[in-house]
Residue, then its C-alpha position, 0 to 999 in steps of 0.5 A: m647843572k649850575e642852577k641845580q648846584l646853586a639851588k642845592n647849596t642854597g638849600s643846604l645853607f638855608l637849612f643851616h641858617i634855619a638851624k642857627i635860628l631854631f637852636p637859640f630860640i630853643v635855648l633862649p627861653y630856658l636860660t632867661r627863665t632859669m637865670s636872673t637878668e643879671a646873670y643872663g646879661v653876663v652871658a650875653y656880654v661875654k658872648t658879644v666879646m667872643t663875637y669880636m674874638q671870632v671875627i679876629v680868628d676868621f679874619g675874613f677868610t670865609l670870603s677870601a679863602t673861599k675865593d682861593i678855593v674856588k680858583a684852586r679846586e681843579d689843582r689839588t696840590e694848590m688847594s692843599f696849600v690854601i687850606g694849610d696856609t689859611l689854617l696856620a694864619k688862623l692859629m696865629l690870629g688865635a694867639a693874637g686874639g688870646a693876648g687881646l682878650l687878656i687885656l680886655l679881661g683886665s679892662l672891662p668890669l663884667l669880664r673882670e668879674n667873670p674871668a673863668y667864664t670868659l676864658l672858657s668861652y674863648g676855648a670854643v672860638l679857638e676850636s672854630i679855627f679847625l672847622l674850615d668852612f671856607l673849604f666846603r664853601g669853595l668846593e660848594i658842598m655846603h651840606v657838610i657845614t650844615i651837618r657839623f653845625l647840627v651835630m655841634k648844637t645838638i650836643s651843646t643844647g641837649l646838655t644845657f638842659c641837663m646841666v644848667k639849672s641856675d646862676a650857679d651853673m653858668l660855667w657849664i655853658p662854655v664847657l658844653d660849647i667846647l664839647g659840641s665844637l670838638a665833635a664838629v671838628c672831628l666830623v670836619f676832619y673825617e670829611i676831609r680824609k674821606r675826600g682824600i684832601l691833604i693839608k700842606c703849609s708853606g710856612f709863616s711868611k705865606a700865612a702872614a701874607i694871606i693875613r695881609e691880603s684878607a685884611v680888607f675882608f676883615l675890616s668889613n667883617v669887624a665893622s659889621t660886627s660892631f653894629n651889634a657888638l659895640s652897642t652891647l659893650v657900651i651898654g655894659i659899661r655905661i648902664s648895667a648887666t640887666e640892660v645888656a640882657y634886655w638889649s641882647v634878647c632883642m638883638q638875638v631875635m633880630g640876628s636869628i631873623q637876619a640869619c635867614y638872609s645869609p643862605i641867600s647871600d652865601g649861596v649866590y656868592p660863588e656863582m656871582i664871582r664866576s658869572k657876574d650876571f646881575r640878572i641872578m641878583k634881580k630875580l632874588l631881589r624880586l622874590f625875597v624883598p616882598v617876603v622880607a617886607v611882610g616879615c617885618m610887619i609880622a615881627y612888629l605886630g607879634a613883638e609882644w607875643g614873641m617876647l613873652i614866649l622867648g623871655g617871659e614877663k620880665y623881658l616885656v619891657a624890651v618890646p618897644i626897643f625891638r619894634l624900633l629895631i625892625p627897620c634893620l630887618f628890611f635894610g639889613f637884607l638889602s645891604m647884605m645883597f648889595g654887599w659881597p654878592t654884588l660889589g664883591a663879585i666884581g672885585k670891589a672889596k674896598e668899596t664894600t668895606v668902605s661902606t661898612v666902615v662909614s656906617v660903623l663910624f656913623h654908629g660910633i659917633m652917634l653913640f658918643v653923641l648920646i653919651l655927651a647929651d646924657s641920652f644914652s638909653l636903649t630907645n635912642i640906641a635902637i633908633v641910631r641902629s636903624l639909621t645906621d642900617f639904612l645908611l649902609f644900604a644907601v652907600r652900597y647901592l650908590f656904589y652899585r650904581k657907579y659900577r653897574h657897567l661891570f655886570y652882565g645882564i643889566 
């Protein structure tokens, strides 16, 4: 029964992440052809900043609150308080993130030049507070997450084709994201009401306490986000919006491919928490590592063809950059599997976070070195990024070797 439930949840998450791949691939070719590289660079840059804002609002609750829901699923009252306290904590973080965004708005040139677009984009981030993914992950009803995502993206994507025709229509992009997110929120609360789930809150002190408890997960997530986002932010400051566009197209393709890994990791995470049976992880690694390796080869050989389809001829200059990033696809899978599903399952959240922080520090230092050496180019940034992903995997694997005795089935 457990294996069937695991397969069902993994399948739902896989469909969810396939949708996360397909929708950007539908919209990306349209926007890169409809908008100038400068305008698309602004869109990508603001999206990168919103990625940081999203991490602040989520604050690692996808992991920590999911674990709390798993523990409280037999106690409906306790589960109600977990939901309410986490929701209040996210609202507090949303207010803090908004204050931080105003500071960035006055500091970063591309944001300062596009204030309305930036603030509207934060609206969709605030709406995500009410999506409550942690609840459905903890209850292992992943299909709810998939359905609400499909509804949200179908609305925003369909309307994008209708409303965005040129650079002048750029503001419609965040407005349509807000409308799609609103529909998803309505669906989430319908599911909660249908299941008779109540939301109760202990107060601000409890919300502050769970923020402190989730800090280690937050540090890991913000560090992970920095792999992609930090480079984009610095490119926008040091080079130009056009270079941001080239880099962002590469990273969006990379991110979409890596999104295929998440259902595997997310699907096995609750089971690894319960069983700590490393034989499950071994089976997954034996099955998927060869698939990932073949996928990397296909990505390298088909890079030019794929870039032509996604971005058009004006983005072909980014093909060498994309090829230099392909090692990230392989080592990214390994580092994900040896992260929270492995180390996190045996209570080594600190070690998981340390591995990420070490890698990001390396990444940041190397970017700083490139600036000092006057070698800050997309080519060199891509090389640094690939080295960073290898380092992340290496550190996590060493931690696994150190604590492998805590698993069953070794």
